[in-house]
N, C-alpha and C positions, 0 to 999 in steps of 0.2 A: 436593759431590758425596753422596748421598744413597745414592747406592747402590752393592752393589759395584762394583768397577771391571771384570771380567771380565764379570757380568750386564748393566752399561750396555752395553758391546758387545754382547752379544746383543740385548738390547730396542731398542738405536736402530738394527737394521737392519729392525725392520718398520717398517708404516706406524700414521699416529694421525691422527686429527682434531684440530685447534689452534682451529678457528672454524667459526661457522655462516656459507655464503656471502651471507646476508642482512645481517649485523652490518658487513660491511666497507662501506665509503662510500668518500668521497673522505682521509677522514682513518687514520693508521696504526692498527693495534691490536697491542697487546701481550701476549704470551703465552709463558710458561713450559713446555717437556719435557723432562722426563727432567733436569730443574735447568738446561737452557741456556735462557737467555733469547732469544726471539724476538721481529723486526718483522714485521708482513705489512700489505702495501700494495698499490695497483691503481698499475699501469705504463700505463695505457693501457684500451682497449677488450678488455675476459675477458684481461688479463694479470694475474697476482698475482702478488707475489714476495712471498718470506719468505727471509728473512736473519739473520744474528745481531743482535742488537739493540743493536750497537754501529758508533758512527761510528769511523771507523778511522784518521782525524785526532786526536781528541783524546779518544776516549772515551767521550762522551754518548750515553744512549740516543735511539737513534733513533725510537724511538715517542714521546720528547718532544717531538718536531718538529712540522710542518706538513704536510699533503700536498695537493695539488690534482687527483687520480684523475689523473695522468698520473708524476710523481715525488711523491719524499718528502723534506723539507731540515731538516737538522742542527739544533736548536732555538740551538746555540753559535754557528756561524760561516756557517748559511747552506749548507752544500754542499749539492747537489741529486743524487738517486740515482733512476736511472728503471730501465728494464727492464734485467733479467737482474742487477740490484745494479749498475750501472756508476754513475760516478760521470759526471753530465753536466756542471755547473756547478760552479766556485769562483767566489763574488761576490769578490772580495779580488783576483783575476787571472782576471780573463773572459776576456784572448784566449791565454793560455796554455794549453799542452799538459798533458793532465791524466794524471797518473801513476797505472798499472796499478795501483798500493800503496793507491791512494782505494778500490777497488773493493771491496763487500761481499762476504762467503760467502753463498751462496745455498744452497737447500734446494729438493730437485722440487717439484713441486705438482701435485695433483689433486682436482679440484671432483668428489666424488660425493655422491649424497645429499643435497644443501643442505648436505654439509659440504666445507669445505675440509681434505684428508690434508696431510702430507710424513712425510717420512724422513728421519732424522739422517746416519745410514752408507747412503748409497745405490751399495753396490759390491758387486761377486759376484753369485748366485742367490738375489734377494729374495724373502719372500715376497707373495704379491699383496693387496692390499685385500680385506677381506672383502667375500663377494656379500650383498645383500639379498633373499630371495625378493620377484617381485612388484613391487617399486619402481619399474621399466619398463613393467607391464600398465597397460596404458590405461584399464583398467575400474577401476582403484584413485583411492585420494584418494592421496596425499603428502602428509605433514606433517611440519614441524622444531619438533619442543618447542625451546624454550629452555634451554639448556645448565644443568647443576646443579652446584653445586663441592660436595666431600666431602673434611673434613679425617680420611683415610683411604687406605689401600695400593688402589692399581687393586687387585691380586689377589684382597683381600676384598670389595671391591665386586662382581666380579664373579661371584664363589662366591656371592653372595649373590643374584645374580638367576639363576641358576640351579637355586637350592634350593626344594623344593618341598616341605617338611615346613616350614617356617615361617608358610607362608600364615594355618593359625589363630588367629597367635598374635601377627601383627606388622600382617600386613592388615584386621585386623575393623572398622576406619573406613572400610575402602575396598569391600572387592568379598569378603574371606571370610568363614565362618561359622565360628563359634570354637568350634560344637557337632560341627564336621568336621573334625578333626584326622589321621586315618586315611590314612596315606601307601599304596598299591596298588602291588604290585611292577616295575616296570620295570628295562630293562636301556641301556646307554649299549655305542655302536657306532664304532670309531674309524673318522676321516676324515685323508685329508693331515695338514690342518693342525689338527689337534683331534678331536671328537668329535662324536657328535650322539644324543638321546635321546629318543623319545616316551613320553610322560607323561600315562596315561589316567586319569579319577576323575571324580566327581560336583561338586566345587567349581567353582562359576559363574563369571564373569568380568564379569558385568554390577554396576554400582556398587551398592551397599546403598540401598534404596529402589526400584530399579526393578525391579518385580512383577510387571508384563504381558507382560514378554518373557523370560521363559525356558521352557525345555520340561522336564516330568515326565520321570524317566528318564534326560537327556538327557547322554548321555559326551561329556565336555569331553578333546578334545586338544589337550595343549601339546606342542609340536615346538621344540626347542631345537637350537642349532646354533654350536658353539662353536669359537671359530679363536682360537687361541693369538698372544700373549698374552694381552690384554685386550678382546675383542671377541665377541659372542655377539648371535644372533635368537631370537627367539622367534615362532613363528609360532599364533597359539590359533587352531581349529576354532568357531565360533560356532554356533547354530541355521541354520536354513537358509540352508547352502554359506559362511554370512559368514566374512570372514577378516581378522583381524588381524596383525599383524607389526610388532615392536618391537625395535630394532637397540640395543645396551646398548652404544656406543662407548668405554668409560672410557682417558681420556686420560691417563698417568703424568706431572702436572704434577713431582712429587717422589715418591720412597717414601712420602710420608705426606701426600702432597694428589692427587684427583683431579677432573679437568673430565669428565663422565658427560653425553656427546652420546645422545640417543634421536630419531632421524628415524622416522618410525611410517609403514606406509600400512595401506588396509582399504578393504574393497570395499561397506558399508555404511552407514547412519550421515552419508553425504556431505554432507547438505544442514547438518546442525548446525554451531554457530559451532564456529571451532578453539579461542577462547578457553576452550570449556567441556572440548576435551580438553585443553591448557598446565594446564589449574587440578585436574584427575581426575589425570592422570601425576604433577605435583608432588609431588598427596598420598601417592599412592605408594612414590615415592621417596625421599621425606621421612621416613615411615615406615620404609622402609630404612638411610638414612642414618643415624638414631639409633641403629639396632644395631653399623651399619661403624666410626663413630666410637669405639665403646666397648669393640671388641673388643682383646682382650689372646693373647695377643703381636699388635704392631700389623700386623706383616709376614704372609706364608701358610706355614706350617709346611711343606715339599714332603715333607720327609719324612712316611709318614701314621701313621707311628709315634709320632708326636709329638702328636699330637690323638688322642680317642676317635671311632670311629663306628661309625654302626647301617647298616642295609640302602637305608634312606633318602637316607643319602650317595654313592650310586653315582654321582651324577654330582660331584660336590666330589673325590672321588679318582682318577675320570677326569679331572677338570679337574689336579689336582695333577701326574699321571703325565705328564702331555703335556706341563707345562711342565718337569717335568727331563728330558725328551726332546728338549728344546730346548735344554739344556746348562744351563741357569740352575741356581744354586748351592740347598743341600739346604733352605734358608731364609734367605728375601732378609732381608738387615743392614744396617742403615745406619749 
């Protein structure tokens, strides 16, 4: 356990993505969420199972086994598990009744935005899966970028995503202008599950080198919506009523590792190759990753007096306060 136990119990009641739907075929996938090893497998048409990655017979990870699209078989003794994690076959005793103790401990599964979501403590009044603007709009193109692993805490990664003062220093190889570091005033507004902020500036979002598509004097609007603990969406208003929405869904593998999923949708450039989108998105997040992995302290101090702040940090301050409102500790400790 790399989390404080009380913090873990709070975080485990939330939804997190653990895989791209397209990555799950007949063979099982292994994923860790909040230090809990999980196995993901298909149990028939449209049926996905998430369970503890542990065969209840002799403790071998089921992700080492083989799947057939209907079941997954343990690599040690061939025990097969199907829908709802039920053990459906014991090869050594094919005609005997199967005790319920052999059934897996499973977790809820929701497919949304091309991602597979789960919750480790589905009890009581649970938060909802964060919404993503325009994803279901048929005039928008839906894009599922490959996930990115970050050797850092999910809270630090999300805070970097919503930070508007780092563009001119971190993203100079992708879209930002190093000669334009000024952050115009902006405000944050509390929402039931976090906050939102509308940030207006003349910092463009076209890739560097694209010179024929900007608009002199155009005011770019970046609308951030933050859903605690570790999901945020950014809606960028482009010229000619173009819209790009990026979801930053940080899945906490542990307190020291994050798997970041980034579904996107847009209503322009829909004819361009998806690989170009994947490559540009990766370059942007790689620029962020280097900084997140180098930050100290590694975890996020929720007491705002422990680090210095300036006016440009209003979103960071609002984010830390929202995490504290959830009941999380003053300082995420490992």
